[in-house]
N, C-alpha and C positions, 0 to 999 in steps of 0.2 A: 505492500499499500502506499501510495504517494501524500505527502501530506502540503499543502503551497500557502504561503502567507505573504504578508505584504510589509514593504518596507518603505518609510518615507521619510526617514532620519536613519542615519548610519551611528553604531557604537564602533568604535576601533576593533574589537571583537568581529563584529559585521563585516567589516571590511577586509580585515586578514582572512576569513574564512572562505568570502567571495574571491579577491584574488587567489590565494591558493586552488580553486576549485577551478577559476578559469584560466591558470597557467597548466591545468591538466587537460585542457580540451586545444585539439588542432583549431589554427585560427583566434586563438586571444588577440584582443585587440581593445585600442584605445575606448570605443564607442560603448561597450558594456561595463566597462570597469569602476570601481569607487571614485576612482580621481575622476572622472568625468560627470559621474553621478554630484560630486560636490562642486564641481563647474558648474553644474544646472541647478544645484540649490542656491547657488551666490549669486546667480544670474539673474536679474529682472525679468520677468515676462515669463519665467522657465520653472514650471514646476515634474522636478524627478520624481520616480517610485520605482522601486523593484519587486517583482513578484520571486519568490525564493518557490523551488521546490526542493525535500527533503524524501531522504527516506530512512526512518529513524533519525540517526544525527547523523547521517550523511548527505551531505549537499549532491545535486544530482542535475540542475538546471537552474539557468535565472535568465530574467529578462527585464531588462533596463528598459523604457520607457518613457520618454517626457511630455507634457504638454507644453505647447509653445504659443505663447501670445502674442501676435503680431503687432494689437494696437492696446492703449492701456486705456482708455476711454471705456469705462462702464456701460454706456449701451450697448458699444461694439466688442468687446472683449470677446466675448462667445463667437460672435461670427468671426470674427478673425483666428480663433484656436484650431488647434490639429496636436493630434498624437502623433510620434515619431519615436519609432523603435529601429535603431540603425544599427544593423548586423546581428540583429538576435532572431530568437533566443539563444542561448547557447546553452547545450544538454549533451548531459552522457550519452557516449555513443550514438548518437543522433535520435535518440529514442523519441520514436512516433507517439509511444505513448506519454511522456512527459513533454513532450512539447503541446500535447492537445491537453493536458489538465495546466500548461500553464497559458492556452489562451483562453479557457475557462475559466480562471481565476483572474486573469487581466480582464475579460467581461463580466466578471464579478463587480472587483476592489478597483479597476483603474477610472483616472480621473476622464470626466465628460470631456466629448471634443466633437468640433463637427464631423470628421475623418481621422482615420487613424491607416501613417503609413510604416508599412515595412520595408526599410532600404537591405537589400542580401549583400551578404561580400562572400557568400560562399554556396555551391550548388544547394537547392534544395529541392529535389525530385522527388527524395524518399518521403518529404515530409507535406510535400504541395495538396495533395487531396485533405489532408489535416487541416491546413490553413482554409480550404475550398468550404469543407464542412464547418468551419467558425462563421463562414460569413466574409471572408477575404477572395478578392477579386485579383488572377493577377496579369501583370504585364511585362513584357521585355523591357527590358532597361539595361543599356552597353554599359560596362567602365574598361578604362584601360590601364593595364598593369606593366609598366616598364621594368625590365630586370637587371638589374646594377651589376648583378656577377657577371654580366659581358666585360670583357676587356675592352678599355676606353674608347678604341679606335674602330669596336663593332659598333659601339653604341652611338658614334660619331655618324657612322655608315646609314644608320638607321634615322636620323636626321632629316630630312628633307634639304633637298640642295639649296632651293629660296633661303629655307631656315637658316643655314649654317653660312651663309652669307651675309642675312643679318646678323646672326652673333658676332661674326668679324666686324662687321659695321660696328655695333654698337662698343665694342672693346676699342676700335679704331678714335670712336669720339669721346674716348675716355670713361666710358661708363664699367661700375663693376659693382660686383653685388658680397656684400659681408652678411654672416651671421651676427646681427646685433641682437647685444643682450643688455641694451638702454634703454630702462621704463619708458623714458620717455620717446621713443623711436615708435612704440606702440602707438601714442596719439598721435603722431604723423600717419603711423600707417594705416589708420581708422577714417581719416579723412582723407585719404584716396580710395578707401574703400567704400564712403561716401559719394563720392563723386561718378564713382564707377557704377553702386545702383540707381544713382539717383539718374545717371544718364539711360541706362538700362529698365530702368521704371518698375526697379523690383524691391523688392520689403530686406533691409537690413538688419539681422539684430544689434539689440542695444548695445553699446562700448562697452555696459558691464560685465559682457558674457566673452570679450575678451579678455578684458582685465581680471575677471575669475579665471578664464585659460591660463594668465600668464602667472597668476598668485599660486596656480597648484602645478606649477610646472616642478620637476626634478632634473635630473641628467641623466633618468633611467626614461623619463615618461612626459611628455608634454610638449607646449610652444617650439617649436624652434625657427622666427622671424627673420626671414633672408628680406637684404633691401639691398635695391639698387640703387647706387650712389653716384652724383655727376655732377662734379666742384661741390662738395661737400656738401649736395642736399638728397634728401630722400624723394627718388623720384618713381619708385615704386617699390611692389613687396610680395612675397606671398609667404603665406601663415601658413605651415606644418604641424600636422600633430605628430608626435616622434612615439612608439611601442613597440616593442621586442625589435623585431627586423625590418619592420615596413615604415614609409613615411609615409603620413598622408595630405594631399595637399587639400589644402581646407579654403583659404579665400585669398585671392589673388587680385594685383590689379594696377593701373599706374595711370599719373597723371596724364591727360589726353595732348595736354603743353609739351609733353616731352617723348611723345612717341617719335621726333625725330631721332632720338639717342636709343630707339630701340631696347628698351627696358623686359616689358613682355619676352622679346627674343634670348634675351640673354638670362634671366634669370630659370627659366625650368634647367637649361643645358647646367648653371651654376650649381644650382638643386641638387642633381643627377652626381654630379663629380662630389661634392659635400657629403652625400650621401654614400656613394661610394667608397669615399677615401673614411668615413668615419663607420663602417661596417654594417650598414645598412644591404638588406638583397632586395629588396623591394620600394617603388614609390608606384605610390597609389593616385594615380591620374583623377580619380572622381568620376563624377556621372558623365556620361559622353549621348544621354539622350535614345529616345527609341528609336531600333533601326527601320531603318528605310524612312526614316522623316528628317528632312532637312535640319542640321542644327549647327550654327556657326562656330560653337563654342569644342563641339566636336572635331569637326575641321582643325579648328585652330591647336589642340593637343595633339591628334592624328599624328601632324609635322613633327613630331619630336622623338616619333618611332613608337614601342610598344607593341601591347597586344590586346586587341578587344577579348573581352569576357562578356560573357552577359547572363549571369545572377538572377535580374530582373527582378519585382517589385510586387509587393502585395497591398492593397489598399481597400479599407473598407468606411461605407459611407454610413454613419452613424443618424445621420438628417439630411437626407435627401432631400428634402425640400430648400431647408434651409441654405444646404449647400448651395443650391441651384442659386439664391438672394446675394450670398456670399461673393460666388464667383463674380455675378455681377455689377458687386459694388466693388471688386476689383478691379475689373475690365472699366469701371466708371473713372476708378482711382488713378489709373495707366491716364487715362484720358487727359485728366487734369494735370497732371504731373508734366503733360508736356510743356 
């Protein structure tokens, strides 16, 4: 028999037990870790919770979800809400029975939102029917992984010719990339991201989220802040999350007025080289959209090499009528932002 429980706060004992369990599971990663739970707890408009599965005294599964509120105004808080489960649940032996129990407990205990989205980091074919029976719909969704164990010259060959030329141009322009450990750099990088996301008419998490990641970073896990520098100024950035042997591309961008210095071309390559030199095996380039649907971000990322994987996503709409209203409001918001 399995027992399921909800945790909205973690004791040091809880953190240690969850971490030890995750380390026994293939694919352990940042987004199901107690570190990320504490980041979400410290972030405004973000409410995390764990669903824990046990067999007797032994932990056999965890599911970390968090409710994200895009807007803080009381009237529209719920209409801007969603629950995200990134890379979870994590289950011993990939057990379908435990996965089913976690999803049922999530449905019972989880914080309410308009919809839940599960972003997979590995193949879930063996439990897809479990998700579907729990009311989740599966969609194909691509990701790009760069194998940093390849020799440097092989990685360079994988980069598109035009992109290689622009990396060289960035270097000729005097653009460099550094791993920045100055707390003030995070503020400047957030200003860059704000410009990028306003231009794309997309919502951006509150600064408190990024500050929380910074505050919970250690030498073993957390934020690696790479900044593109030109004449002493930060003109672009990549915010990576380090965990185990993988660097995750989290947020990135550059000031548009400095595009002629090619920071967006130099940054990924410099991060590859840093990751390779510091013992990382993989660079996870993040979402690349749906197959066969045009997506400019995917076109940009693919020119740096790497391989496509399609682990897909699951989504469950809890309030279809309200979600339709929210989508219309979001479309209106983007029009107003023009």
